[in-house]
C-alpha positions, 0 to 999 in steps of 0.5 A: 491490534497488536495480538491479532497480527501476531494470531494472523502470523500464527495462522499463516505460519500454521498454514505454511508448515500445513502446506510443506507437511500435505505432499509427506502426509499423502504420500503415508496416505496414499502406502495405507491405502494401498495396503488395505484395498485390492489390488485393482485399486491404485494410491497413483492419484495420490502419490502423483498429487504430492510433488503439484501440490510441492511446486508451488509452495516449497522449495526445489530441494523439497519438491524434488524430495517429495517427487523422489519419495513417492515414486520410490513408494509406488514402487515399492507397492509395487515391489511388496506386490509382485507386481513391478514387472507388468504394463500397469505397475510400468505405467503407474511408475512412469506416470508419477515419475513424469509428473514429480519432473514438471513439478520441478518444471512448475516450482521453477518457473514459479519461483522465476515469477516470484524472483520478478514480482518481488523485483517490480515491488522492490522497484516501485516500493524504492521509488514511491519512498525516494518521491515520499521521505518519512518527515522528521520526528519534531520540526520547530516545536511541531511532531510530526508523523505521515503514514501513505497506505496503498488500497492494494497489498505490497503496492506503493506506487500512486498519486498520494503525495505529502511534505512538510518542509521548515523554511524562513515564513515556518513549516510548511505542509501539503497533501494531494492526490495527483488523478491518475494512478502508475508512474505516470502519477509517480512523475507527476507526485514529484513535480507538485514536490520538487515545484513545492519545497522550491517555492515554500523557501522562496514564496512568502505567501501561502498564496505565492506558493500555490501560484507557482506549483499551477505554474509548474503544472501548467509549464509541464502541460505545454511541454507534453504537448508540444512533444511528438509523443504526447497522444501516449506519455503517461507523465501528465495526469491531468490536474493534483488536489492539494491542501497547503498549511503553514505554521508560523514561526510563533506556532499560535496559528494555521494558516491553508490554502485549500485547492479542490482537497478535503478540508482538513481537520484541527482536533483540540487537546480535548478531542474537541474537532473543527473542521478547516473549511475554506472559504470558499471551493477553489479549483485543484492546481492544473485545471488549466481556466486561467489564473485562480485566485488562492485565498487564505483561512486562518485560524488559532493553533491551541497548544495539544491541538493536531492537524490532520491533513488527508486524502480522499481515501478516508473521506472516501471509504466505503463498508460494506454498504457503501456508507463513506467514512466520516473521519468528524464523527469517528474521531471527534471528541476523542484526545490522542497523545501525538501525532503517531498514535491518531494515524494508528487509531485513523487506518486501524479505524478506517481497516474496520468500516471497509473490512480491509476492502479499501479502493484508493490509496491513502495519504495522511499527515498530521502535525501536533503543535507541543506544548511546550516551544 
């Protein structure tokens, strides 16, 4: 994988060098074209193309230098041919000069647009990282790794969420998926995570944590329903699927509450895989259909085992034929040294499966019970 990434960077660097040199190759080609053809032929299209190609890809200085070189080249060709005072020669020189000036304007527009886009990406990334900080690698005898893979390149804002918190009742985790995208989804993500961190510290049971999240979303929904701008509000995204997990202090068990979310996987040190299906399917959080009794399932947590929680961006990733990614069949029977290696494998495998054309964001949280606590 690393070799492939280096190879991709090499192709990108080679492409940049080619784009940088191409305008000058056009100018040189235009000179030779003018020298080798009769006076009725002209290389003006090559001279005008040079600064236009440089404008969107090169710096302002490089674009200006290309325009100057193109103007000098076309003028020099007319001097060499003793045609400088003719109307066609003056027209061609003015054409190349005008296009060179337009290329400078185009370069400036592209640069300003790029700066605005970079600023927007920076704000989006900062917002995402503020809402979803990277968890500690080691928490109370557990190794932890988390990933957020955006479906769109350089996009960070989305509705997937995760959190890990050490509490008096053990280590508690959540992975969820808010319906929707954009800043409205991030607002709901922040609400859910804030409620989770507070409830995880205070509620003695995992079911109690889920009910606190339900009430938090209900309050937010009621507030928005009474807001004068509720029709235009984007802060509520309707409902949130979530799976909550708890590893008590002894580290020997995992408790799960699943609210309409894909079932977590437990991968033993020898590669044996167990799907932690809920005893009964439950509705997502925030459905506003009355109180839902949360059922807590419990399973043993073997030393060296890894718990994988994920959003449906993983389980619903499709290949070119529409076949969804099946983490059970793809990961079963494989041993991993830790949560980071597992997530590396999962991310690379999903990219291969989709051909890099994922359509939904993907949040992953992997927790490995160390052999010695």
